[in-house]
C-alpha positions in Angstrom: 11.8 1.7 -30.8 9.8 -0.8 -29.9 12.6 -2.2 -27.6 13.3 1.4 -25.8 9.6 0.9 -24.8 10.3 -2.7 -23.3 13.4 -1.4 -21.5 11.3 1.6 -19.8 8.7 -0.9 -18.5 11.3 -3.8 -17.7 14.3 -1.6 -16.3 16.2 -2.0 -13.6 13.7 -0.8 -10.6 16.1 2.4 -9.6 15.2 3.5 -12.9 11.5 3.8 -11.9 10.4 6.1 -9.0 7.0 4.2 -9.6 8.6 0.4 -9.5 10.7 1.6 -6.6 8.4 2.5 -4.6 6.2 -0.2 -5.3 8.5 -2.6 -4.5 9.7 -1.0 -0.9 6.3 -0.1 0.1 5.1 -3.6 -0.7 8.1 -5.4 1.2 7.4 -3.7 4.0 3.4 -4.1 4.1 4.5 -7.8 3.9 6.7 -7.1 6.8 4.3 -5.7 8.6 1.5 -8.5 8.2 3.4 -11.5 8.9 4.5 -8.8 12.4 1.0 -8.6 12.7 -0.3 -12.3 12.5 2.6 -12.7 15.6 0.7 -10.4 17.6 -2.9 -10.3 16.6 -3.4 -13.9 18.7 -6.3 -12.7 21.2 -7.9 -10.5 18.7 -11.4 -11.1 16.9 -11.1 -11.4 13.0 -12.8 -8.2 12.4 -12.9 -6.7 16.1 -13.3 -3.2 16.6 -10.5 -3.5 19.3 -6.9 -5.1 18.1 -4.0 -6.0 19.6 -1.2 -3.6 19.1 1.8 -4.1 17.2 5.0 -2.1 17.4 3.2 -0.6 20.2 1.2 1.7 18.8 -0.7 0.1 15.6 -3.6 -1.5 16.4 -4.3 -4.7 14.4 -6.9 -7.7 14.1 -6.7 -10.3 11.8 -8.5 -9.2 9.0 -6.3 -5.6 8.8 -3.3 -8.2 8.7 -5.0 -10.0 6.2 -5.7 -6.3 4.3 -1.8 -5.7 4.8 -0.7 -8.6 2.7 -3.1 -8.2 0.1 -1.7 -4.6 -0.2 2.0 -5.7 -0.2 2.0 -8.4 -2.6 0.1 -6.3 -5.2 2.5 -3.9 -4.4 5.5 -5.6 -4.5 4.1 -7.9 -7.4 3.2 -4.7 -9.6 7.0 -3.1 -8.6 9.1 -6.2 -9.8 6.9 -6.3 -13.2 6.5 -3.2 -15.0 6.5 0.6 -14.9 2.7 0.5 -15.9 1.8 -2.1 -13.6 3.5 -0.3 -10.7 2.3 3.2 -11.7 -1.5 1.7 -11.9 -0.7 -0.2 -8.8 0.7 2.6 -6.6 -1.9 5.1 -8.1 -5.0 2.9 -6.7 -3.4 1.7 -3.2 -2.4 5.5 -2.8 -6.6 6.1 -3.4 -7.6 4.1 -1.0 -5.3 4.5 1.3 -6.5 8.1 1.2 -10.2 7.2 1.8 -9.3 4.9 4.4 -7.2 7.6 6.6 -9.6 10.5 6.2 -12.2 8.0 6.5 -10.5 6.4 9.9 -11.0 9.3 12.0 -14.7 9.2 11.6 -15.7 5.3 11.9 -12.8 4.9 14.8 -14.9 4.8 18.1 -18.0 2.6 15.7 -19.1 -0.7 14.7 -18.4 0.0 11.6 -14.0 0.2 12.3 -14.1 -3.4 11.6 -10.2 -3.2 11.0 -9.0 -2.1 14.5 -7.8 1.6 12.9 -6.7 3.9 15.3 -5.7 7.5 15.3 -1.8 6.5 14.6 -3.0 3.9 11.4 -4.9 7.2 9.9 -1.7 9.0 9.8 0.2 6.3 8.5 -2.7 5.6 5.8 -2.3 9.1 5.1 1.2 9.8 4.1 1.7 6.3 2.4 -1.2 7.6 0.7 0.7 11.1 -0.3 4.0 9.3 -1.3 1.8 6.3 -3.2 0.0 9.2 -5.2 2.5 11.4 -5.8 4.8 8.7 -7.2 2.3 7.3 -9.4 1.1 11.1 -10.7 4.2 12.9 -10.9 7.1 10.1 -12.4 7.5 7.9 -14.9 5.8 10.1 -17.3 7.3 8.0 -20.3 5.5 5.3 -19.6 2.1 6.6 -19.6 3.0 8.7 -22.8 4.0 5.0 -24.6 0.9 2.9 -23.6 -1.4 6.1 -24.4 0.7 6.4 -28.3 
């Protein structure tokens, strides 16, 4: 029985929505961080005005570092186990939900140290819905195996 639970935790990515989503989101956020570093040149580290990434998302150095850390956490969790991916998806999803909502209120203030703009807010909210949805709704057997 223990071998079966281990397979659920370490099995192929395609058998776990949490592992698959964490791995894909992690790779995408790492790519976004790298692209951000390529265009951020003239922006201040935590400037409220960033440079445009892909022509629509504002980024600064701090924003790029945050993407790098989140991407790494998601990718590592996705490649590790179902429980790690489920946990990290839930935490990152909750943080993105908070950032997505708060972003609308801090966008034109000195508190906007990540140079967030309206497209960022919507992207963070969509990311939050997907990450939280998969963390809450998928891989129920992995959650039960942790409790047992």
